[in-house]
C-alpha positions as CSV (number, residue, x, y, z in Angstrom):
1,M,11.6,-29.3,1.2
2,S,14.3,-28.2,3.8
3,I,14.7,-25.5,6.3
4,E,16.9,-23.5,4.4
5,A,14.4,-23.8,1.2
6,I,11.5,-22.7,3.4
7,R,13.6,-19.9,4.5
8,A,14.4,-18.9,1.3
9,A,10.9,-19.2,-0.2
10,T,9.7,-17.0,2.6
11,A,12.1,-14.5,2.2
12,D,11.2,-14.3,-1.3
13,V,7.9,-13.7,-0.3
14,R,8.7,-10.8,2.0
15,D,10.7,-9.1,-0.7
16,Q,7.6,-9.2,-2.6
17,L,6.0,-7.7,0.2
18,V,8.0,-4.9,0.8
19,A,7.9,-4.1,-3.0
20,A,4.0,-4.3,-2.9
21,H,4.2,-1.9,0.1
22,H,6.6,0.4,-1.6
23,N,4.4,0.7,-5.1
24,V,1.2,0.8,-3.2
25,S,2.5,4.1,-1.1
26,N,3.6,5.5,-4.3
27,A,0.2,5.1,-5.7
28,R,-1.1,6.6,-2.5
29,E,1.2,9.3,-2.9
30,R,0.6,10.2,-6.6
31,L,-3.9,9.7,-5.9
32,A,-2.7,12.3,-3.2
33,E,-1.1,14.6,-5.5
34,A,-4.3,14.4,-7.7
35,L,-6.5,15.2,-5.1
36,R,-4.6,18.2,-4.1
37,T,-4.8,19.5,-7.5
38,L,-8.5,18.6,-8.1
39,T,-9.4,20.4,-4.7
40,D,-7.4,23.6,-5.9
41,L,-8.9,23.7,-9.0
42,S,-12.3,23.2,-6.9
43,G,-12.0,26.7,-5.4
44,N,-13.1,27.9,-9.2
45,H,-16.2,25.8,-9.6
46,S,-19.3,26.0,-7.7
47,E,-19.1,22.2,-6.9
48,S,-16.1,20.0,-5.8
49,L,-14.0,18.5,-8.8
50,V,-13.3,15.8,-6.1
51,P,-15.0,12.6,-7.2
52,R,-16.2,10.3,-4.1
53,P,-14.7,7.0,-5.8
54,L,-11.3,8.6,-5.4
55,L,-11.6,9.4,-1.9
56,L,-12.6,5.8,-1.2
57,V,-9.8,4.6,-3.2
58,D,-7.3,6.6,-0.6
59,D,-9.4,4.8,2.1
60,Q,-8.5,1.5,0.1
61,L,-4.9,1.9,-0.5
62,A,-4.7,2.5,3.1
63,G,-5.9,-0.6,4.2
64,C,-3.9,-2.2,1.8
65,L,-0.9,-0.7,3.6
66,E,-2.0,-1.8,6.7
67,L,-2.7,-5.3,5.4
68,I,1.1,-5.5,3.9
69,A,2.5,-4.3,6.9
70,G,0.5,-6.8,9.1
71,S,1.7,-9.7,6.4
72,L,5.3,-8.5,6.9
73,D,5.0,-8.8,10.5
74,G,4.1,-12.0,10.2
75,I,6.5,-13.2,8.0
76,D,9.1,-11.6,10.1
77,R,7.9,-13.3,12.9
78,F,7.8,-16.8,11.1
79,L,11.4,-16.0,9.9
80,A,12.8,-15.3,13.2
81,G,11.3,-18.7,14.8
82,L,12.7,-20.9,12.1
């Protein structure tokens, strides 16, 4: 495999990571909308309508974004070194 082929394959991985970051970010934004709606509706109830698992999902999505960003940094450093 040539350096050009490695660069192309790595650039493709980078593109996929950028798309993944975008998708996870959008998912997190949509989840935030749902959480805001449930929080607002909770005002009319004696107990919160926000299920704890949804709060955990937000934390997990934040972690995914950090991992993807770290992976992108690593890919960029690798590509810069080629």
